[in-house]
Structures are given as C-alpha cells and as structure tokens.
C-alpha positions as CSV (number, residue, x, y, z in Angstrom):
1,M,-20.7,2.6,56.9
2,S,-23.8,4.7,55.9
3,A,-25.5,7.3,57.8
4,R,-28.7,6.7,59.2
5,R,-31.2,9.9,57.6
6,L,-33.8,10.7,60.0
7,P,-36.5,13.2,58.8
8,H,-36.5,16.7,60.1
9,R,-39.1,17.6,62.8
10,F,-40.4,21.1,62.7
11,T,-42.4,22.3,65.7
12,V,-45.2,24.2,65.2
13,A,-44.1,27.5,65.2
14,Q,-41.5,26.4,62.6
15,Y,-44.4,25.5,61.1
16,D,-46.2,28.9,61.6
17,R,-43.3,30.5,60.4
18,M,-42.9,29.1,57.4
19,I,-47.0,29.4,56.3
20,D,-46.6,33.3,57.6
21,V,-43.7,33.6,55.3
22,G,-45.0,32.4,52.1
23,I,-43.1,28.7,52.2
24,L,-46.2,27.2,52.1
25,K,-49.1,28.6,50.8
26,E,-52.4,28.4,52.1
27,D,-54.0,26.0,49.8
28,D,-50.8,23.3,50.1
29,R,-52.5,20.3,50.7
30,V,-50.3,19.6,53.8
31,E,-50.4,19.8,57.9
32,L,-48.3,19.3,61.1
33,I,-48.3,15.1,61.9
34,R,-46.1,15.4,64.7
35,G,-43.4,17.2,63.9
36,E,-43.5,16.7,60.0
37,I,-44.9,17.8,57.2
38,V,-47.8,15.4,55.5
39,A,-50.1,15.1,52.6
40,K,-53.5,15.4,53.0
41,T,-55.0,12.8,50.5
42,P,-57.2,14.5,47.8
43,I,-60.8,14.7,48.1
44,G,-63.1,13.1,46.1
45,D,-66.9,14.2,45.4
46,P,-69.0,12.1,48.0
47,H,-65.9,13.6,50.6
48,V,-66.8,16.9,49.7
49,A,-71.2,16.6,50.2
50,C,-70.5,15.0,53.9
51,V,-68.6,17.8,54.8
52,D,-71.0,20.4,53.1
53,R,-74.0,18.1,55.0
54,L,-71.9,18.3,58.2
55,T,-71.7,22.5,57.2
56,R,-75.2,23.2,56.9
57,I,-75.9,20.4,59.8
58,F,-74.0,22.3,63.2
59,V,-74.4,25.5,61.4
60,R,-77.9,25.7,61.9
61,A,-77.7,23.7,65.1
62,T,-75.5,25.6,67.3
63,S,-75.7,29.1,69.1
64,D,-73.2,32.1,67.7
65,D,-71.2,30.8,70.7
66,V,-69.6,27.9,68.5
67,V,-67.4,28.3,65.8
68,V,-68.1,25.8,62.6
69,S,-64.8,26.0,61.1
70,I,-64.4,23.8,58.3
71,Q,-60.9,22.5,57.0
72,N,-59.1,24.5,59.3
73,P,-55.8,24.3,61.7
74,V,-55.9,23.5,65.4
75,R,-53.4,23.3,67.3
76,L,-51.7,20.6,69.9
77,A,-48.6,20.1,71.3
78,D,-46.4,18.8,68.0
79,S,-48.9,18.7,65.5
80,E,-51.4,21.5,63.2
81,P,-53.8,19.2,61.8
82,E,-56.9,20.3,60.0
83,P,-60.2,18.3,60.0
84,D,-62.8,18.5,58.1
85,V,-64.7,20.2,60.9
86,V,-64.2,21.5,64.0
87,L,-66.6,22.5,66.9
88,K,-64.9,24.9,68.7
89,K,-65.5,28.2,71.2
90,S,-63.2,31.0,69.9
91,R,-62.0,32.0,66.9
92,G,-58.5,31.4,65.1
93,K,-56.5,28.4,65.7
94,P,-58.4,26.7,68.9
95,N,-56.2,24.8,71.2
96,P,-57.4,21.5,72.9
97,A,-59.3,23.0,75.3
98,E,-61.2,25.3,73.0
99,V,-62.6,22.6,70.9
100,L,-66.1,20.8,71.4
101,L,-65.8,18.1,68.5
102,I,-63.4,17.5,65.9
103,I,-64.7,15.5,62.8
104,E,-62.8,13.6,59.9
105,V,-64.5,12.8,57.1
106,A,-62.7,9.2,55.6
107,D,-62.4,7.5,52.6
108,D,-59.1,6.7,51.1
109,S,-58.0,8.2,54.8
110,L,-59.6,5.7,57.3
111,E,-57.2,4.0,57.9
112,Y,-54.2,7.5,58.5
113,D,-57.6,8.6,60.7
114,R,-57.7,5.5,62.8
115,E,-54.6,4.5,63.5
116,V,-52.5,8.2,63.4
117,K,-55.4,10.2,64.1
118,V,-56.8,9.0,66.9
119,P,-53.8,8.6,69.5
120,L,-53.0,12.6,68.6
121,Y,-56.6,13.3,69.5
122,A,-56.8,11.6,72.7
123,E,-52.8,11.9,73.8
124,N,-54.0,16.0,73.3
125,G,-57.3,15.7,75.3
126,I,-59.5,16.3,72.0
127,G,-63.2,14.9,74.3
128,E,-64.7,14.0,71.3
129,Y,-63.3,12.8,67.2
130,W,-65.8,11.6,64.9
131,I,-65.0,9.6,61.8
132,V,-68.0,9.9,59.6
133,N,-66.8,6.2,57.9
134,L,-67.7,7.1,53.9
135,N,-66.8,2.8,52.7
136,D,-68.8,1.4,55.4
137,K,-71.6,4.0,55.2
138,C,-71.2,5.2,59.3
139,V,-70.0,7.2,62.0
140,E,-67.1,6.0,64.3
141,V,-67.3,8.0,67.5
142,Y,-64.2,8.4,70.0
143,R,-65.3,9.8,73.7
144,Q,-62.5,10.0,76.9
145,P,-59.5,10.7,75.7
146,R,-56.9,8.8,78.3
147,P,-53.4,9.7,78.1
148,D,-52.0,6.6,76.6
149,G,-53.2,7.5,72.6
150,T,-56.9,5.5,73.3
151,Y,-60.3,6.5,74.1
152,A,-62.2,4.5,76.8
153,D,-65.3,5.3,74.9
154,V,-65.8,4.0,71.0
155,L,-68.9,3.6,69.5
156,T,-70.3,3.4,65.9
157,V,-73.6,4.3,64.6
158,R,-75.1,3.8,61.4
159,S,-78.1,5.1,59.0
160,G,-81.2,4.9,61.3
161,D,-79.4,5.9,64.1
162,S,-78.6,9.5,65.4
163,I,-75.7,10.6,67.9
164,D,-75.4,13.3,70.0
165,A,-72.4,15.5,70.8
166,V,-71.0,15.5,74.2
167,A,-70.3,18.9,74.1
168,L,-73.3,20.2,72.7
169,P,-76.5,18.7,74.8
170,G,-79.6,18.5,73.2
171,L,-78.5,18.1,69.8
172,A,-79.3,14.8,68.1
173,I,-78.1,14.2,64.6
174,S,-78.7,11.8,62.6
175,V,-76.7,10.0,60.7
176,A,-79.0,9.8,57.9
177,D,-78.6,13.4,57.6
178,V,-74.5,13.3,57.2
179,L,-74.2,10.3,55.3
180,P,-74.0,11.6,51.5
181,R,-77.5,9.5,49.3
C-alpha cells in the first residue's frame, strides 16, 4: 500500500517569511493561492498593453486617496494573489476591507481567473472584481460577493459600453479604452 501524498500548505506568514529570507525572490512569477505556491502564467504583449492602459486610466481618474497598485500582492485569509490591477485605500499589502477593485487581465489565464479567483475573491469579501477577457474582447464584472464563493451581480460589458466602479462613483470607463487595439 502506498502512502497518499498531499501538498504542503503554507500560511500567509510562512509565505511572507520565504520572501523576507530570499527563498522566493521579488521577480519570481508565483503567488500564494489557498496555501499553495502557484506559478503565474507568462505575460504576452496584449496583456502588457492592457495593464498599461488600465494603469494610465486609473492614475489619471482617481484622487490621491486611491492607490493604483500593479501586480502587487493582496493579503487574504490563506492566499496572497498578485492581481494585475488593484485600487486600494492604503499603501502596502491591503486586506479585503482596503480593496476598492481588483482587475485581472486574462487570455491564457481566463479559466483560472474564473474558476479559482472568482470564488477566492468572493469568499474573502472583495466587493468588485473585473476580468478583462482579451479572448472575447469584453470585461466580466463581478459584484456583491457571497460567502459561498459566488457573486450576486455578474455582467459582461463590451466595446461601446462603459463600466463604473462601485467604489468610485462618477467614474465611467469605456471598455474600448481598456482593450488593446
């Protein structure tokens, strides 16, 4: 009879310690998801262009009390994902209460962002999550998180439409301005 092998689960504190002592480096393409260290997918040119567009849009449109954070960690209960864009209230690694909006840009990672990150963000009370779906040229908007890992309000917006972030009243963003040309 062979022993069943289970992956070792890390706490957020253990993961942060691995970074602090140099086991994991700042430029390693990994993130902590549900206690497991997971490799992130490579970033292609359309992905980079979209993140650059989002950065420019949000830096220009938000006030000094909103921090636009690019590919930096968010501290959740058992995870430390590194979303493409986070709008937050504080400096440093935010907790869910400090997050205004999380955005993932997806092409190869689309299934993962839907199947893993949607429930993860909903369970942790992230109020609004967008997936910029480069494959289908749209933005999937998830709002009103539920403890069961779903969102009560889900909509898809396309080029020609605009999106407003709930936590940033009065800010309407054109989907065409977000998607790479």
